[in-house]
Backbone bond lengths (Angstrom), bond angles and torsions (degrees), N, CA, C in turn:
res aa  C-N    CA-C-N  psi(-1)  N-CA   C-N-CA  omega(-1)  CA-C   N-CA-C  phi
1 M - - - 1.451 - - 1.525 108.81 -
2 A 1.315 114.83 136.60 1.470 120.44 -177.53 1.529 110.73 -72.40
3 T 1.300 114.85 153.17 1.453 122.86 -179.51 1.518 111.10 -76.38
4 S 1.327 116.10 141.92 1.463 121.88 170.98 1.522 107.87 -128.49
5 F 1.328 115.17 135.71 1.456 121.19 -179.50 1.531 111.81 -108.08
6 I 1.324 117.08 8.67 1.464 120.64 179.95 1.527 108.95 -60.90
7 G 1.331 114.54 134.70 1.456 120.60 179.90 1.518 114.31 90.89
8 R 1.322 117.75 -2.48 1.465 122.36 -179.51 1.522 109.47 -91.31
9 D 1.311 117.47 86.18 1.465 122.21 -177.60 1.525 113.27 -67.09
10 D 1.336 117.50 -10.93 1.462 121.24 179.76 1.530 112.66 -85.75
11 L 1.331 116.87 3.18 1.459 121.31 -176.38 1.525 111.59 -114.43
12 P 1.341 117.53 159.73 1.466 120.32 175.57 1.532 110.78 -62.00
13 I 1.320 115.90 157.03 1.459 120.75 -175.10 1.527 112.70 -58.10
14 G 1.341 117.78 -33.42 1.459 120.36 179.04 1.519 112.57 -58.76
15 L 1.310 116.74 -41.33 1.466 119.62 177.99 1.524 110.92 -78.63
16 R 1.338 117.70 -40.95 1.473 120.00 178.71 1.526 111.22 -56.91
17 N 1.325 116.70 -30.02 1.466 121.50 179.27 1.525 112.35 -93.57
18 N 1.333 118.18 4.34 1.470 121.92 -172.92 1.524 110.37 53.48
19 N 1.327 116.06 35.35 1.458 124.31 -175.50 1.527 107.77 -132.17
20 P 1.348 117.46 73.36 1.455 120.01 -172.03 1.517 114.79 -66.77
21 G 1.327 117.65 -11.90 1.457 121.27 176.14 1.512 113.12 -98.06
22 N 1.344 116.61 1.84 1.470 122.26 -178.57 1.526 111.94 50.73
23 I 1.318 116.10 51.31 1.468 122.28 177.99 1.514 108.83 -73.72
24 R 1.324 114.43 133.84 1.466 121.00 -179.23 1.524 110.50 -86.65
25 P 1.334 116.76 156.32 1.469 120.19 177.38 1.531 111.37 -62.10
26 G 1.287 115.08 157.49 1.452 121.04 177.96 1.512 111.45 150.57
27 D 1.312 116.47 -29.97 1.459 121.87 176.27 1.520 108.60 -116.46
28 A 1.327 115.73 153.25 1.462 120.98 177.02 1.529 107.93 -89.55
29 W 1.325 115.67 82.31 1.466 121.50 -177.66 1.521 111.26 -70.94
30 Q 1.321 116.67 143.15 1.458 120.86 171.71 1.528 107.95 -64.57
31 G 1.317 116.91 140.11 1.462 121.93 179.29 1.512 114.05 82.60
32 M 1.333 117.01 -1.52 1.470 122.02 -179.38 1.527 109.56 -74.00
33 T 1.339 115.88 134.69 1.466 119.66 179.58 1.518 112.77 -116.53
34 G 1.323 118.17 -7.53 1.455 120.84 -179.87 1.507 111.32 159.93
35 E 1.338 115.00 -156.31 1.460 122.25 -179.17 1.524 108.87 -135.65
36 N 1.340 114.66 151.70 1.460 120.84 176.41 1.516 108.32 -154.96
37 G 1.319 116.57 126.30 1.454 120.91 175.85 1.518 114.28 63.07
38 G 1.317 117.23 27.04 1.457 121.19 -179.78 1.516 114.50 85.28
39 F 1.337 117.12 10.27 1.456 121.74 -179.19 1.529 110.19 -129.91
40 V 1.332 115.65 158.47 1.461 122.44 177.54 1.526 109.32 -71.30
41 V 1.326 116.44 145.56 1.462 122.93 172.63 1.533 107.29 -110.58
42 F 1.339 116.28 133.33 1.465 121.87 178.59 1.516 110.14 -112.34
43 Q 1.334 116.38 155.18 1.466 120.80 -175.80 1.520 113.12 -65.73
44 D 1.334 118.11 -31.20 1.462 121.08 171.62 1.529 108.07 -154.28
45 I 1.303 117.11 173.13 1.462 121.95 -172.06 1.519 112.42 -64.56
46 T 1.328 118.87 -31.12 1.462 119.44 -178.40 1.530 111.30 -66.35
47 W 1.330 117.41 -34.05 1.474 119.69 176.75 1.521 110.52 -67.88
48 G 1.316 117.64 -37.99 1.463 120.69 176.42 1.519 111.75 -66.34
49 I 1.323 116.72 -38.71 1.461 120.98 177.29 1.523 110.10 -67.83
50 R 1.316 116.70 -41.00 1.468 120.68 176.28 1.517 110.27 -56.33
51 A 1.334 116.68 -45.46 1.468 120.96 -179.85 1.530 110.50 -63.19
52 L 1.320 116.98 -45.01 1.457 121.07 179.57 1.528 110.80 -61.85
53 A 1.330 117.62 -46.67 1.470 121.29 179.89 1.532 111.01 -63.99
54 T 1.324 117.07 -39.36 1.465 121.05 177.39 1.520 110.55 -64.66
55 D 1.334 116.70 -43.06 1.457 121.16 179.77 1.537 110.63 -63.24
56 I 1.328 117.14 -44.29 1.463 120.99 177.44 1.525 109.79 -59.70
57 T 1.320 116.76 -49.33 1.459 121.90 -177.12 1.522 110.99 -59.91
58 N 1.323 116.65 -46.21 1.465 119.61 179.70 1.519 111.61 -63.15
59 K 1.319 118.28 -40.51 1.464 120.85 179.06 1.535 110.97 -65.28
60 V 1.328 117.61 -40.48 1.464 120.53 177.45 1.520 109.81 -62.63
61 R 1.318 117.75 -42.76 1.464 121.44 178.49 1.526 111.98 -64.86
62 E 1.313 117.05 -28.18 1.469 121.19 178.78 1.527 111.79 -79.87
63 G 1.327 117.40 -1.93 1.461 121.16 176.60 1.511 115.08 108.44
64 Y 1.320 118.02 -1.18 1.467 121.70 175.33 1.523 106.64 -86.32
65 N 1.343 115.50 70.85 1.458 120.88 -165.55 1.519 115.13 -107.42
66 T 1.333 116.66 20.69 1.464 121.46 168.91 1.523 106.02 -127.92
67 I 1.308 116.56 161.83 1.466 118.67 177.69 1.525 109.74 -60.45
68 T 1.326 117.39 -39.86 1.467 120.31 179.82 1.522 111.30 -59.99
69 S 1.323 117.91 -50.22 1.470 119.63 -177.80 1.527 111.31 -71.91
70 L 1.322 117.44 -37.19 1.462 121.37 -179.88 1.528 110.91 -63.46
71 I 1.311 117.50 -51.04 1.466 120.51 -177.46 1.529 110.68 -70.86
72 S 1.326 117.77 -33.89 1.471 119.73 176.10 1.522 111.08 -61.97
73 R 1.325 116.99 -33.15 1.474 121.76 176.97 1.527 110.52 -80.71
74 Y 1.321 116.34 -41.37 1.469 121.98 -176.16 1.532 111.67 -70.78
75 A 1.320 116.20 -41.12 1.469 121.94 -175.88 1.524 108.64 -131.33
76 P 1.322 116.93 77.86 1.470 120.40 -173.14 1.524 113.13 -61.77
77 P 1.346 115.65 152.95 1.472 120.90 -178.22 1.530 113.64 -56.69
78 S 1.326 117.70 -25.66 1.465 119.73 179.09 1.524 112.13 -66.29
79 E 1.349 117.07 -18.52 1.466 121.15 -177.36 1.526 113.21 -116.72
80 N 1.323 118.09 -13.89 1.467 120.71 -168.68 1.513 112.32 -145.88
81 N 1.330 115.40 168.47 1.455 121.82 165.50 1.531 104.54 -88.56
82 T 1.325 114.35 82.64 1.453 120.63 -171.54 1.529 112.39 -61.98
83 G 1.319 118.12 -36.02 1.462 120.70 178.57 1.521 112.20 -60.69
84 A 1.330 116.20 -43.45 1.467 120.36 178.14 1.530 110.78 -67.31
85 Y 1.334 116.29 -36.95 1.470 121.45 179.21 1.533 109.27 -63.62
86 I 1.337 116.96 -47.34 1.463 121.49 179.30 1.532 109.95 -59.51
87 A 1.320 117.16 -46.57 1.471 121.32 -179.73 1.526 111.10 -61.27
88 A 1.330 117.04 -40.95 1.468 120.57 -179.22 1.528 111.10 -66.22
89 V 1.330 117.65 -44.08 1.468 120.74 -179.49 1.526 110.27 -66.81
90 A 1.328 117.64 -41.31 1.461 120.54 177.66 1.532 110.50 -62.15
91 A 1.322 116.71 -43.18 1.471 120.54 179.77 1.525 111.01 -65.09
92 D 1.337 117.27 -44.42 1.472 120.51 -178.26 1.529 112.81 -66.30
93 T 1.339 116.56 -36.58 1.466 119.79 -177.24 1.519 112.79 -88.24
94 G 1.348 116.75 -22.65 1.457 120.11 -174.42 1.521 112.46 77.56
95 I 1.329 117.07 11.85 1.466 122.46 -179.83 1.530 107.57 -101.13
96 P 1.343 117.91 125.27 1.467 118.97 176.97 1.531 110.90 -56.30
97 A 1.319 116.12 141.54 1.467 121.99 -171.82 1.521 113.86 -58.71
98 D 1.331 118.29 -30.83 1.464 120.43 -177.04 1.522 113.43 -107.46
99 Q 1.327 116.66 11.81 1.464 120.70 175.87 1.519 109.20 -80.50
100 V 1.338 117.44 138.03 1.463 120.65 176.41 1.521 108.09 -64.28
101 L 1.324 115.39 131.37 1.461 121.21 -176.80 1.520 111.15 -72.55
102 D 1.302 116.07 133.10 1.454 123.05 170.96 1.523 104.87 -98.22
103 L 1.322 115.33 86.49 1.459 119.65 -171.56 1.524 110.52 -76.36
104 N 1.315 115.22 117.44 1.457 123.06 176.06 1.528 106.82 -143.82
105 Q 1.301 117.37 -177.81 1.466 121.57 -176.75 1.531 111.96 -54.43
106 E 1.327 116.72 -45.59 1.464 120.60 -177.15 1.529 111.99 -69.21
107 S 1.331 117.26 -46.61 1.466 118.97 -178.08 1.526 111.06 -68.72
108 L 1.341 117.70 -34.19 1.458 120.31 176.17 1.526 110.33 -64.90
109 H 1.317 117.22 -43.15 1.469 122.25 175.89 1.532 109.56 -57.17
110 D 1.340 116.08 -46.85 1.467 120.49 -178.55 1.528 111.40 -64.28
111 L 1.334 117.75 -40.03 1.462 121.08 178.14 1.526 111.07 -65.37
112 V 1.335 116.91 -42.98 1.473 120.64 177.64 1.527 109.49 -58.87
113 R 1.318 117.03 -48.48 1.473 120.80 -178.89 1.537 110.59 -61.78
114 A 1.326 117.37 -43.62 1.465 120.88 -178.13 1.531 111.32 -64.83
115 I 1.314 117.39 -40.62 1.472 120.46 178.12 1.525 109.62 -67.84
116 M 1.326 117.24 -41.41 1.471 120.53 176.43 1.526 110.20 -60.02
117 N 1.328 117.23 -42.56 1.465 120.97 179.21 1.522 110.56 -58.85
118 H 1.319 116.38 -45.77 1.461 119.48 -176.75 1.533 111.25 -71.65
119 E 1.300 117.41 -40.42 1.467 121.03 -176.70 1.527 112.68 -71.62
120 N 1.335 117.02 -32.61 1.464 120.47 -171.99 1.523 114.66 -119.01
121 G 1.321 117.40 -12.80 1.459 121.87 -173.82 1.526 109.63 93.69
122 D 1.311 115.92 139.27 1.472 120.89 -176.89 1.527 112.59 -55.46
123 Q 1.341 116.68 -42.20 1.461 119.82 -175.67 1.532 111.32 -65.08
124 F 1.326 117.52 -31.42 1.465 120.28 179.26 1.525 111.08 -86.40
125 S 1.322 116.36 -37.64 1.462 120.35 176.63 1.531 110.76 -58.32
126 A 1.325 116.26 -32.48 1.466 120.92 179.89 1.525 112.78 -62.41
127 L 1.335 117.18 -17.32 1.467 120.62 176.92 1.527 112.43 -71.01
128 V 1.332 116.37 -17.16 1.465 121.69 178.82 1.522 107.55 -94.00
129 S 1.318 115.99 122.51 1.467 120.31 -175.61 1.530 111.77 -76.34
130 D 1.324 114.78 156.02 1.465 119.82 173.82 1.518 109.94 -61.04
131 Q 1.334 117.06 -33.23 1.464 120.64 178.09 1.529 110.63 -63.32
132 D 1.341 117.49 -41.33 1.465 120.00 177.32 1.524 110.76 -64.33
133 I 1.338 117.82 -37.84 1.470 120.34 176.77 1.524 109.82 -62.86
134 D 1.327 116.62 -48.56 1.462 120.01 -179.51 1.530 111.99 -63.13
135 T 1.325 116.68 -36.98 1.469 120.06 177.36 1.520 110.16 -65.44
136 G 1.327 117.16 -45.40 1.466 120.47 178.60 1.520 111.83 -59.92
137 I 1.325 117.48 -42.39 1.464 121.11 177.90 1.521 110.00 -64.10
138 S 1.323 117.26 -41.18 1.467 120.10 -178.62 1.527 112.30 -67.76
139 M 1.322 117.67 -17.96 1.467 121.83 179.75 1.529 112.27 -83.50
140 M 1.331 117.45 -7.36 1.460 120.37 179.59 1.526 110.44 -59.25
141 S 1.314 116.36 144.50 1.458 120.61 174.54 1.517 108.59 -62.84
142 Y 1.338 116.36 127.08 1.454 121.50 -179.62 1.518 109.95 45.96
143 S 1.271 115.28 70.70 1.464 122.69 -169.24 1.520 113.39 -45.92
144 L 1.299 114.08 148.31 1.454 122.94 -178.21 1.518 111.39 -54.51
145 L 1.296 117.60 -39.64 1.460 120.75 -177.44 1.521 110.72 -60.52
146 Q 1.335 117.77 -40.30 1.456 121.02 178.21 1.524 110.48 -63.61
147 L 1.332 117.74 -41.36 1.463 121.41 178.64 1.515 111.10 -64.26
148 V 1.333 116.48 -44.14 1.462 120.35 -179.52 1.524 109.59 -62.62
149 N 1.326 117.53 -44.90 1.460 120.72 179.64 1.523 111.50 -63.75
150 A 1.320 117.58 -41.93 1.463 121.23 179.35 1.520 110.49 -64.52
151 A 1.320 117.76 -41.11 1.463 121.36 179.03 1.523 110.38 -63.20
152 G 1.330 117.06 -39.70 1.458 120.64 178.66 1.513 111.99 -62.50
153 I 1.306 117.72 -41.29 1.467 121.44 177.90 1.525 110.22 -63.58
154 A 1.328 116.80 -45.84 1.453 120.81 -177.93 1.524 111.45 -64.42
155 V 1.309 117.85 -40.10 1.456 121.01 -178.63 1.522 110.30 -69.62
156 Q 1.323 117.11 -39.72 1.447 120.12 -178.30 1.523 112.35 -70.54
157 N 1.331 117.12 -32.72 1.458 121.09 -173.98 1.530 111.91 -131.59
158 P 1.329 119.65 58.61 1.449 119.90 -174.72 1.520 113.92 -67.82
159 S 1.333 117.86 -22.05 1.460 119.13 -176.80 1.521 113.06 -102.87
160 T 1.321 117.52 5.62 1.454 119.73 179.69 1.519 109.55 -71.24
161 P 1.324 117.01 154.62 1.463 118.09 176.98 1.527 109.32 -55.52
162 G 1.288 115.32 130.30 1.454 119.93 -179.08 1.512 113.22 87.90
163 G 1.343 118.13 -3.72 1.459 121.22 -178.90 1.515 112.86 -55.82
164 I 1.325 116.52 -39.60 1.465 120.27 179.01 1.529 110.39 -64.08
165 Y 1.332 116.14 -33.91 1.462 119.35 179.50 1.527 111.49 -69.23
166 V 1.323 116.79 -32.67 1.464 120.11 175.35 1.519 108.94 -63.12
167 W 1.350 116.70 -46.55 1.465 120.20 179.40 1.521 111.18 -62.03
168 L 1.343 117.02 -42.32 1.465 119.92 177.37 1.522 110.49 -63.89
169 G 1.320 116.72 -38.09 1.465 120.51 177.36 1.513 112.07 -64.22
170 I 1.329 116.72 -40.11 1.464 120.55 177.63 1.523 109.59 -62.22
171 A 1.331 116.49 -44.85 1.470 119.88 179.40 1.528 110.37 -61.74
172 A 1.325 117.39 -43.15 1.467 120.51 179.59 1.522 110.62 -64.53
173 L 1.327 117.90 -43.81 1.460 120.93 178.76 1.519 111.21 -62.09
174 Y 1.329 116.39 -38.60 1.463 119.63 179.19 1.522 110.23 -59.57
175 F 1.321 117.31 -49.82 1.458 119.44 -177.31 1.524 111.94 -69.31
176 L 1.327 117.22 -36.81 1.475 119.82 177.89 1.523 111.30 -69.55
177 S 1.334 117.58 -32.24 1.465 119.96 -177.18 1.524 112.05 -76.98
178 R 1.299 118.41 -6.96 1.457 121.57 -179.00 1.513 111.42 -75.48
179 T 1.326 117.10 -4.95 1.462 119.07 175.81 1.502 108.81 -67.75
180 R 1.302 116.53 150.10 1.449 121.42 -177.73 1.509 108.13 -86.19
């Protein structure tokens, strides 16, 4: 059973809302149960992680494909010390801030953890297990790993019989995965 931090007044709002990325209202996220303090509330932590991983993935696909551009979009300077946020995420992930992200299961996990650390503090982020992060990522619509694997097949074998169908499938998965 997934962890829920609802009702834990001793924790930062991101965890109290099961929203470790502090996602604001505006989209009808799966697993969303309401709003609190200007942020979405999720039924358990895996739904909040799913939302965070989906948001990261969509932003990377939109071209925010470095930590600098991703965090500048995710946590704009009008609301945050974006420079410190970028430095913290780069340090936590070990990925240089201006390197193009090679988004895969491991790097997505690392980005989720790094954002959780910055949003909630390392000591509180540690309350969320790696298993809960992996479960939240696996709950994404048409998970990123499937898209990455499909793209690899299509790139390696573009002229194989059915190759065009792989490309069409990738395009369809991309548009279907844009759901929140």
